[in-house]
C-alpha positions as CSV (number, residue, x, y, z in Angstrom):
1,M,-5.2,98.3,-139.6
2,A,-2.9,97.0,-136.8
3,E,-2.9,93.3,-138.1
4,M,-2.0,94.6,-141.6
5,R,1.0,96.4,-140.4
6,L,1.9,93.3,-138.4
7,K,1.6,91.2,-141.4
8,S,3.5,93.5,-143.5
9,L,6.3,93.3,-140.7
10,D,6.3,89.7,-141.0
11,T,6.6,89.6,-144.6
12,M,9.4,92.0,-144.6
13,E,11.3,90.0,-141.8
14,K,10.6,86.8,-143.6
15,A,12.0,88.4,-147.0
16,E,15.1,89.6,-145.0
17,L,15.9,86.4,-143.2
18,L,15.5,84.6,-146.5
19,R,17.9,87.2,-148.2
20,Q,20.5,86.7,-145.6
21,V,20.4,82.8,-146.0
22,Q,20.6,83.1,-149.7
23,M,23.6,85.8,-149.5
24,H,25.6,83.5,-147.2
25,Q,24.8,80.4,-149.2
26,F,26.1,82.4,-152.4
27,A,29.4,83.5,-150.6
28,M,30.0,79.9,-149.3
29,H,29.6,78.6,-152.9
30,D,31.8,81.3,-154.3
31,L,34.5,80.6,-151.9
32,A,34.4,76.9,-152.1
33,L,35.0,77.5,-155.8
34,Y,37.8,79.5,-154.9
35,L,39.2,76.9,-152.5
36,D,39.2,74.3,-155.2
37,T,41.9,76.2,-156.9
38,H,43.5,77.8,-154.0
39,P,43.2,75.1,-151.1
40,T,45.9,76.6,-148.9
41,D,44.3,80.0,-148.4
42,S,43.6,80.4,-144.9
43,E,41.7,83.7,-145.2
44,A,39.4,82.3,-147.7
45,L,38.8,79.2,-145.6
46,D,38.3,81.4,-142.5
47,A,35.6,83.5,-144.6
48,L,33.9,80.3,-145.7
49,L,33.4,79.0,-142.1
50,A,32.2,82.6,-141.0
51,H,29.6,82.5,-143.8
52,R,28.7,79.0,-142.8
53,E,28.1,80.1,-139.4
54,A,26.1,83.1,-140.3
55,C,23.8,81.1,-142.8
56,E,23.1,78.6,-139.9
57,R,22.1,81.4,-137.7
58,A,19.7,82.9,-140.1
59,S,18.3,79.6,-141.3
60,A,17.7,78.7,-137.8
61,A,16.0,81.9,-137.1
62,Y,14.0,81.6,-140.2
63,V,12.8,78.2,-139.3
64,K,11.9,79.1,-135.8
65,R,9.8,82.0,-137.2
66,F,8.4,81.0,-140.4
67,G,9.1,77.1,-140.9
68,A,11.4,74.8,-142.9
69,L,13.6,75.8,-145.7
70,R,14.4,72.3,-146.4
71,K,13.0,68.9,-145.9
72,D,15.6,67.9,-143.1
73,Q,14.4,70.8,-141.2
74,V,10.8,69.5,-140.8
75,G,10.2,69.3,-137.2
76,T,7.4,67.5,-135.1
77,E,6.0,70.7,-133.9
78,H,4.3,71.4,-137.3
79,G,4.7,68.2,-139.0
80,W,5.0,67.2,-142.8
81,A,1.7,68.7,-143.5
82,A,3.1,72.0,-142.6
83,W,6.0,71.3,-145.3
84,S,3.9,70.0,-148.1
85,N,1.2,72.8,-147.6
86,T,3.8,75.6,-148.1
87,P,4.0,77.5,-151.4
88,W,6.5,76.3,-154.1
89,P,9.2,78.7,-154.8
90,W,7.8,80.1,-158.0
91,E,4.5,80.8,-156.1
92,K,4.1,84.3,-154.7
93,E,2.3,84.6,-151.4
94,A,-0.5,87.0,-151.4
95,N,0.2,90.3,-149.6
């Protein structure tokens, strides 16, 4: 029972960290599009940089806890096999 609760907490933490990464990536993309037409807006640039920093923190926390999100994050600790054996984005992990 305790193991099931821990797995559930891991799943919730994994989903929350991934949601944070995706949220900050979306904000960065949106701000970059805005800055394409408003390149002198310093507030937008500051917001972009803040989202980039938050995205890097969330991504680093995810990688440390659950493994690489991108190929360039694959470390020597788990090796390439750990990356290639992870589910594809369209494959749901069993609860």
